Structure formats: C-alpha cells, structure tokens
C-alpha positions in Angstrom: 0.4 -0.2 0.0 1.0 3.4 -0.8 2.3 5.5 1.8 0.4 9.3 2.7 4.2 11.1 2.0 4.6 9.6 -1.3 5.4 12.2 -3.7 4.9 12.2 -7.4 6.7 14.8 -9.8 4.8 15.2 -12.8 6.9 16.5 -15.7 4.2 17.6 -18.4 3.4 20.7 -20.5 -0.1 19.7 -20.4 -1.5 22.1 -17.7 -4.8 19.9 -17.5 -3.4 17.2 -17.5 -1.1 18.1 -14.3 -4.1 19.5 -12.6 -6.4 16.7 -13.1 -4.0 13.7 -12.2 -2.8 16.0 -9.2 -6.3 16.0 -8.1 -6.8 12.2 -8.6 -4.0 12.1 -6.5 -4.7 13.8 -3.5 -7.9 11.5 -3.0 -5.5 8.7 -2.7 -3.8 10.9 -0.1 -0.5 11.1 -2.9 1.1 14.8 -3.3 1.8 15.7 -7.0 4.6 18.1 -7.7 5.0 19.8 -11.0 7.2 20.9 -13.7 6.3 22.1 -17.1 9.6 21.8 -18.8 13.2 19.8 -18.1 14.6 23.0 -16.7 11.7 23.3 -14.5 12.0 19.4 -13.3 15.7 19.8 -12.8 14.9 22.9 -10.8 13.0 20.8 -8.6 14.9 17.6 -8.0 18.1 19.6 -7.3 16.1 20.3 -4.0 13.5 17.5 -3.6 13.5 13.8 -4.0 10.3 12.3 -5.3 8.8 8.5 -4.7 8.1 8.7 -8.3 8.1 10.4 -11.5 5.8 10.8 -14.2 7.5 12.3 -17.3 6.3 13.0 -21.2 8.2 12.5 -24.2 7.6 15.9 -25.4 8.6 18.6 -24.1 9.3 21.9 -24.6 13.1 21.9 -24.2 14.1 18.3 -24.2 12.7 14.9 -25.1 11.7 12.9 -22.0 13.7 10.1 -23.4 16.9 12.3 -23.0 16.0 13.1 -19.3 15.2 9.8 -17.9 18.8 8.8 -19.6 20.6 11.2 -16.9 18.3 10.5 -13.6 19.0 6.6 -14.2 22.4 7.3 -14.5 22.5 10.0 -11.6 23.0 8.0 -8.2 20.5 10.1 -6.4 17.4 8.9 -8.4 18.3 6.0 -10.0 16.4 3.8 -8.3 13.5 6.1 -8.9 10.6 4.8 -11.1 10.3 7.1 -14.0 6.7 6.5 -16.3 6.9 7.8 -19.4 3.7 8.8 -21.3 3.5 9.6 -24.4 0.2 10.6 -27.0 3.1 10.9 -30.2 5.2 8.4 -29.9 3.2 5.0 -29.4 5.2 2.7 -31.5 6.5 -0.5 -30.4 10.0 0.7 -31.4 9.6 3.9 -29.3 8.7 2.2 -26.3 11.8 0.2 -26.8 13.6 3.2 -26.8 11.7 4.5 -23.3 12.8 1.1 -21.9 16.4 1.4 -23.0 16.8 4.9 -21.5 15.8 3.2 -17.8 12.2 4.0 -18.2 10.3 1.4 -15.4 7.0 1.9 -17.3 5.8 3.0 -21.1 2.4 4.5 -21.3 -0.1 5.8 -24.2 -1.8 9.0 -24.1 -4.9 9.5 -23.3 -4.6 7.0 -20.3 -7.2 6.2 -17.9 -6.4 7.9 -14.5 -7.0 3.8 -13.5 -4.6 2.4 -14.9 -1.7 5.1 -14.5 -2.9 4.5 -11.0 -2.5 0.7 -11.6 1.0 1.4 -12.7 2.1 3.8 -10.0 1.0 0.9 -7.5 2.8 -1.6 -9.0 6.2 0.2 -9.3 5.9 1.6 -5.7 5.0 -1.6 -4.2 7.9 -3.5 -6.0 
C-alpha cells in the first residue's frame, strides 16, 4: 500500500493533465508536484527527491527520453521509478527506446487515471 508521504513529480507541459492528475492523486493521499519543462524538473529535483516521476516524452526544452537517461545515471535518482508517457511516440520501437533509457514503464496517452494509478501502485510496491 502507498504511504501518505508519497510524492510524485509530474513533468508535463499540459497544465490540464497535471491538474487532473494532482486532483486524482490527492484523493489517494498522494502529493503531486508539477514541472512544465526539463529545466523546471531539474530545478525541482535539485531540492527534492520524489517517490516516482511521471515524465512526458515531448517537452518544450528536451525530450523525456534524454531526461530519463540522465536520471538513471544519477545515483540520487537511479532507483526512483520513472513512467514515460506519450501521445505521439506510441509505436513498439518508441516503447523499446523508452525502456532502454531506463524507464520502468512506458504508457500511451490518453491514459485512464485508473490505469495510471495501477502502474504507480505496482512500481511503488515492488
């Protein structure tokens, strides 16, 4: 079961997605912090270590594959689960590339909140 101190960093430039996810996770006693870009995420990560990161592949300043690869090479974040999300990169080769970056899951948008919650629970409980 997920503890109440669980924090998820959502890196996505879609304000509506971040807000919806934040509201849904609050109902499950999970705190969501948001970042709109890689630069914003790195600023946040310099001060906080989330329990899990949900990372959009298409971001305005860098793609999520590159950030995931960098996080998995960093000792501070190597064991933080990363869920990559994408509406554009949905082919099997894209999924393989995402998993090769070190991501723990690769999900296609649109995604139901229940499916995303199931994945979050799985990754945090293992």
